[in-house]
Structures are given as structure tokens and as C-alpha cells.
C-alpha positions in Angstrom: 0.0 0.0 0.0 1.2 3.5 -0.9 2.1 5.7 2.1 0.5 9.0 1.1 1.4 10.6 4.5 4.9 11.2 3.1 3.4 13.7 0.7 3.8 17.2 2.1 2.3 19.5 -0.5 -0.8 19.7 -2.6 1.4 20.0 -5.7 3.2 16.7 -4.8 -0.2 15.1 -4.4 -1.4 16.3 -7.8 1.7 14.9 -9.5 1.2 11.5 -7.9 -2.6 11.6 -8.7 -1.9 12.1 -12.4 0.6 9.2 -12.4 -1.7 6.9 -10.5 -4.6 7.7 -12.8 -2.5 7.1 -15.9 -1.4 3.8 -14.5 -4.9 2.8 -13.2 -3.6 2.5 -9.6 -6.9 3.0 -7.9 -5.7 2.3 -4.3 -2.8 4.8 -4.8 -5.2 7.4 -6.3 -7.6 7.1 -3.5 -5.0 7.4 -0.7 -3.4 10.4 -2.4 -6.7 12.1 -3.1 -7.6 11.9 0.5 -4.2 13.2 1.5 -4.6 16.1 -0.9 -7.8 17.0 0.8 -6.2 16.9 4.2 -3.3 19.2 3.1 -5.5 21.6 1.1 -7.6 22.4 4.2 -4.8 23.1 6.5 -4.8 26.8 5.8 -8.4 27.0 6.8 -8.2 24.7 9.9 -10.0 26.1 12.9 -8.8 24.1 16.0 -12.0 25.2 17.7 -14.3 24.0 15.0 -13.9 20.6 13.3 -16.8 21.4 11.0 -14.8 24.2 9.4 -11.8 21.8 8.8 -14.1 19.1 7.4 -15.8 21.7 5.1 -12.5 22.7 3.6 -11.6 19.1 3.0 -14.9 18.8 1.1 -14.1 21.9 -0.9 -10.7 20.5 -1.7 -12.3 17.3 -3.0 -14.7 19.2 -5.2 -12.0 21.5 -6.6 -9.8 18.5 -7.4 -12.6 16.8 -9.2 -13.3 20.0 -11.2 -9.6 20.3 -12.0 -9.5 16.7 -13.3 -12.8 17.1 -15.2 -11.6 20.3 -16.9 -8.0 19.4 -17.4 -6.8 22.6 -15.7 -6.8 24.1 -12.2 -10.4 25.0 -11.5 -11.3 26.7 -8.2 -14.9 26.6 -7.1 -15.2 30.4 -7.4 -18.9 30.7 -6.6 -18.6 28.3 -3.6 -15.7 30.3 -2.2 -17.6 33.5 -2.7 -20.6 32.2 -0.9 -18.4 31.1 2.0 -16.8 34.5 2.2 -20.2 36.2 2.2 -22.2 33.8 4.4 -19.8 31.6 6.2 -19.5 27.8 6.3 -22.5 27.2 8.6 -25.0 29.3 6.7 -23.8 28.1 3.3 -24.3 24.5 4.4 -27.8 25.3 5.6 -28.7 27.1 2.4 -27.3 24.4 0.1 -29.1 21.7 2.1 -32.4 23.6 1.9 -32.0 24.1 -1.9 -34.7 22.6 -4.1 -32.1 21.2 -6.5 -28.8 19.5 -5.8 -25.7 21.6 -6.2 -23.2 20.8 -8.9 -20.7 19.9 -6.2 -23.1 17.4 -4.6 -23.8 15.8 -7.9 -20.1 15.6 -8.9 -19.0 14.2 -5.5 -21.9 11.6 -5.5 -21.1 10.5 -9.1 -17.4 10.2 -8.2 -18.2 7.9 -5.3 -17.3 10.5 -2.6 -20.5 11.1 -0.7 -18.6 11.7 2.5 -17.3 14.9 1.0 -20.7 16.4 0.4 -22.1 19.3 2.4 -25.2 17.2 3.2 -22.9 14.5 4.7 -21.3 17.2 6.9 -24.8 18.4 8.0 -25.7 14.8 9.0 -22.4 14.2 10.7 -22.7 17.4 12.8 -26.4 17.1 13.3 -26.3 18.7 16.7 -25.1 22.0 15.1 -28.0 22.3 12.6 -31.8 22.7 12.9 -33.6 19.3 12.8 -35.4 20.1 9.6 -32.1 20.9 7.8 -30.6 17.6 9.1 -33.6 15.7 7.8 -33.3 17.3 4.4 -29.6 16.3 4.3 -30.3 12.8 5.3 -33.2 12.5 2.8 -31.0 13.8 0.0 -28.2 11.3 0.8 -30.7 8.4 1.1 -32.2 9.3 -2.3 -28.8 8.4 -3.7 -28.5 5.2 -1.7 -26.0 6.8 0.7 -26.3 5.9 4.3 -26.1 9.1 6.3 -23.5 9.0 9.1 -24.1 9.0 12.7 -23.0 12.1 14.4 -19.2 12.7 14.4 -18.4 9.7 12.3 -15.1 10.3 10.5 -14.6 9.9 6.8 -15.5 6.6 5.3 -12.8 4.6 3.5 -15.0 3.5 0.6 -13.1 3.6 -2.6 -13.7 6.6 -4.9 -14.0 6.2 -8.6 -11.3 7.5 -10.9 -12.6 10.3 -13.0 -12.9 9.7 -16.8 -10.9 11.9 -19.1 
């Protein structure tokens, strides 16, 4: 098994991801993808709020999938703008209450990464959100055959699917 913990930068992770994808090394890709998300969120880590850290891991996952899909570095500009304007908590509430699924939710679900969706975070940190919002998050996840987490469950280790190019 590849030891992704030795990777120290997002750039190093991206290099290994490209090589793993080219060689169809799914286990290496998965481990390095998760490491990239851990490293990318470090600049936003709030030691007093694990929800903030987990959100920025989610954002890193989404942006990495966008980058791979588009073949060039693709920041989630509108997502970042909303976070800047509303904050993590209120953005999660609004996305969960939305009548339609966000592009990020769809891309993460289709990539086999439901644990990186905002709805998954709402379900994981259920005690921090209104009960109606938590139920909406759980319902949306279940509609995609995703079992919502119990509170404070850490990231799953289910394999993610390599994006097509």
C-alpha cells in the first residue's frame, strides 16, 4: 500500500494523482486524493471547530474533481464567494435547503465520494444544525443510496472512482 502521508504539499499530491490515474492504480489514487484534501484544508483549519476543517476538505475534494474534469486548475469560485459572504455554517444550511442539488453534490456523488458532500457534513454534525435541515440532508443522501452518518463519524474509507478523461 502506498504511504500518502509522506506527501507534504498539494502540488506533490497532484503529481502522484496524475501518475496513479495514468497507471490505473486505484488504491494509490484514493489514498493520495484523501491526502490532498487533508493538506489543502490546513490553511483553513480552525482548531476550535472541526466542522470548518471538514468543510474545507470537502471543498478541496470538489475542486480537485473539477480540475481533473476540466483538465486545468479549477477553483470553485462561486462556492468560495458564498463562504466568504455567508460563512461555512449558513452556506451548508442554504445548500441543504435548496430545491435542487448543487453541482458539487452531484459531482461528488457521481465520483463515489458522498462523505465529501455538504449534506454529509450536516448529517455528521447534526447537533449543530436545525432538525429540519438535518432531515433534508439525510433524505438527499438516502435518495442516492448513501447511508447518512451517525454524528461525528469520521470519513469513510470506501473507494472513490477515478474520473474519466
